[in-house]
C-alpha positions in Angstrom: 97.6 109.1 170.5 100.5 108.6 168.2 100.6 109.2 164.7 101.2 106.4 161.9 101.4 106.3 158.0 98.7 104.8 155.9 98.9 105.2 152.1 94.9 105.1 152.4 95.3 108.6 150.2 98.6 107.7 148.5 99.2 108.9 144.9 99.3 105.6 143.1 101.8 107.4 140.4 103.6 109.0 143.1 106.8 106.9 142.6 106.2 107.3 138.0 106.6 111.1 138.7 109.2 110.8 140.5 111.0 108.6 138.1 110.0 110.7 135.1 111.4 113.9 137.3 115.0 111.9 137.8 114.8 110.9 133.9 114.2 114.4 132.5 116.9 116.3 134.9 119.3 113.0 133.5 118.5 113.8 130.2 118.6 117.4 130.4 122.2 116.7 132.2 123.6 114.9 129.3 122.4 116.5 126.7 123.1 119.6 127.8 125.9 119.9 130.8 128.3 117.8 129.9 128.8 118.3 126.2 129.5 121.9 127.9 132.2 120.5 129.8 133.7 118.6 127.1 133.5 122.3 125.2 135.1 124.2 127.3 137.9 121.7 128.0 138.5 121.4 124.4 138.5 125.0 124.4 141.4 125.2 126.7 143.3 122.7 125.5 142.4 120.2 128.4 140.2 117.8 126.9 140.6 114.5 128.8 142.6 115.8 132.1 142.4 115.4 135.3 140.8 118.9 135.7 137.8 117.8 133.7 137.3 114.9 135.6 137.2 117.4 138.7 134.9 119.5 137.0 132.7 116.4 135.5 133.3 114.9 139.2 131.8 118.0 140.3 128.6 118.2 138.0 128.0 114.4 138.8 127.7 115.5 142.5 125.2 118.3 141.6 122.7 116.7 139.2 122.2 113.9 142.2 122.2 116.5 145.2 119.5 117.8 142.6 117.7 114.9 142.1 117.8 113.7 145.9 116.8 117.4 146.8 114.0 117.3 144.2 112.4 113.6 145.2 112.3 114.4 148.7 110.1 117.5 147.8 108.1 115.4 145.9 107.8 112.7 148.4 107.3 114.8 151.1 104.3 116.7 149.5 103.1 113.1 148.8 103.0 112.3 152.5 101.9 115.9 153.1 99.0 115.0 151.3 98.2 111.6 152.4 97.9 113.2 156.0 96.0 115.2 155.4 93.5 113.2 153.1 93.7 110.6 156.5 92.8 113.4 158.8 89.7 114.6 157.1 88.8 110.7 157.0 89.3 110.3 160.6 87.3 113.9 161.7 84.6 114.3 158.7 83.8 117.4 160.6 87.1 118.8 160.1 86.5 118.9 156.2 83.1 119.9 155.8 81.5 119.4 152.4 
């Protein structure tokens, strides 16, 4: 018997949760990380220089990886929850009340 994905037990708010998570991480990045990079560049006399650009690019890459990892975990857990729900629906004796 092969496994197939079913969305009968899928959390209808999962996508919204992912959007909020990504928005919160991005807002934090824009409010805290980017200004710190600019301040540090100014303090060292390199504001607007190529080194600042490299640091900003690396920080953006890190943010994208963090968001990707967080969303992967969120959707992976959602998938596992759906699969467990569907398994319980198919085999009521495996999940007694």
